[in-house]
N, C-alpha and C positions, 0 to 999 in steps of 0.2 A: 504494500500500500504506500502511496506517495506520502500520506500523512505521517506514517510511522518512520519513513526514511528522513523526512524533514524535521523530525522532533516535535511536530505539531500533534495535538491529540486527535484521535480518530473521532470524527463527528458523526453521531448517530441521530437521525431525525426520528422522533417517535410521534405518531399521530394519535391524539387522544380525544375522547368524546365523553359526554355525560351519560349517565345511566338512563335508559328508557323506562326503567321501573321506578327508581327513586328520584330521578331528575337531578338538577343542579343542587348542590355542588358535588354530588357523588360521581365518581368516575365509573364508566361502564366496566363490566366484568372483563370484556376483551381488552380494554385499555390497561387495566390493572395487570392483567395476565401478561400482556406484551411487555409492559414496563418491568415487572418482576422477572420475567424470562431474560430480558436484556441484562439486568443486573446480575442475575445468577449465572448465566451461560456465557456472556460476552465480557462484561466489565469485571466480574468476580472481585478480587481484592485490588486490582490494578486501576484504582479510580483516577489517577493522574494521567493515564493514557487515553482517556475518553472525555468527550464533551457531548452531553445530551441536548438535543434541540427539540423542544416540545411545540407542536402546533395543534391548536384546537380550532376547528372550523364551525362557526355557528350558522345554521341553516336559516335563512330569512323565512319568516312566515309568509307564504304565498298569498293568503287572503287577508292578512293584516289583523286577524282575530285570534291571536295567541291566547289571550285571556278573555274568554267570552263574558265574564262577569265584570270586566273593566268598562268604565265609561270615559270616553275621550271627549272633553269639552273645549280643549284649547290646544294650541301648538305646544305648550309646555308639557301637556300630558304625554305627547308622543316623544318628546325629548327625554322625559323621565323614564319611559318604557325602554328606550334605547340604552340609557345609562344603566338601568337595572339589568338588562340582558348582558351588557359588557361586564358588569360586576359579577354576575353569576359565572361567566366564563373565567374571570380572574380567580374566583374561589376554586374552580375546578383545577386550574393550572397550579394553584398554590399547593395542592396535595403533592404533586410531582416535584415541584421545585423545593419544597420544604424537605422532602425525603432525600433528594440529591444533596442538599446542604448538610443534612445530618450525617451522611456517609462520606462527604467530602468529594463529591464529583461535580465538576463544572457543568453549568447548564444555562440555557436561555429558553424563554417561552413566549409565545405570542398568539394572538387571536386574529382570525380572518373571518369574513362572512362570504357565503356562497355555497356552491355545490361542493361538498367535501372532496369527492374524488378529483374534480378538476382543480380545486384550490390546492390540494396537497401536491399534485403533480406540478402545478405552477411554482409552488414554493420550493420543491425539489430543484427545479431549473434555476430559480433565483439564488438559493442558498448553497446549492451543490454539496450536500452532505456525502459522506463516504458510503452510507447506505441508509435505507428507510426501514423502520419496523412498524408494522401495523397489526392490530388485533383482528381476528377473524371469528365470526360466530359459527362458522362451519355449517352454513345453511345448505339444505338440499336443493336440487334443481327446481322444484316447484316453488319454493320460497324465494329463490333468486329471481325468478321471473317477476314477482310482484314487489320485492323489496330492493333487489339489486345489491351488489356488494362493492364497497369502497376498496376493500383489500384486493379483490380480483382485478379491478380496474387499475389500481396502482401497480400491481405485478406486471401488467401488460404495458402500461404507458409511462411509468416513472423513468426518468433518465439516470437511474442509479440502481444498484442491486436492491431488491426488496425482500424482506423476510416477513412472511405472514404467520403470526402465531395463533394457532387455533385455541380457543378457550377450553379450559378443563371441563370435561363432560360432567364431572361431579358438581361443578358450579353453575351449569347451564340451567336456566329457569324452565318451567314446564313448556312455555311457548318459546321455541328457539329464536324467534324474531326478537324477543325481548333481550335486553342486555343490561 
C-alpha cells in the first residue's frame, strides 16, 4: 500500500447509518458490526497505523413530512427541523468518534445529504481512502428488489476496494429489512 510505504496511516472510510428500529442517535446493527469488525480484524492493536473516516448520509424526506404531527407555520420552523436533523446525525457520529478516541485511533467524521449509495461513492472519489467498509444486512433477492442495497452498489461502483461486512445472524431482527 502506498500509505504504508509513505509512513502515512492507512485511511479506512466507514459508512454508517442510524438504526431503522431505534432511530437516531442509535447506530444500525450493520454499522456497528462493520465498525467492530474493522477494529478487531484490521486495526487490532496497531491504532497509529490507521485513520478512520466516518461518513453518514442523511436521506432527505421526499414528501417533506418526516414528522406528521409537526406543524410548520413559519420559515423558522423549517430551519429548526433542518438543524434538528443535523444534530441527530452528529449524535450518531459521536458514538464512533468517541470510541476511536478512547482507543487512540485517529478519525474524522462528516454528514452529507442525498442518496446514500451515490453520496458514498462520490465521497470515495473526493477523499480517496485506501478502502471502504460498509455494513450489509444480507438481504435476499426478493428484499433487494424493493429495498435495494447500498453495500452492493458500493462494491460495484466505488473507486477503491470495498469490504462489505454482513451483520451477525444472531443480531438480525425478525424482519431482515430492519437494522
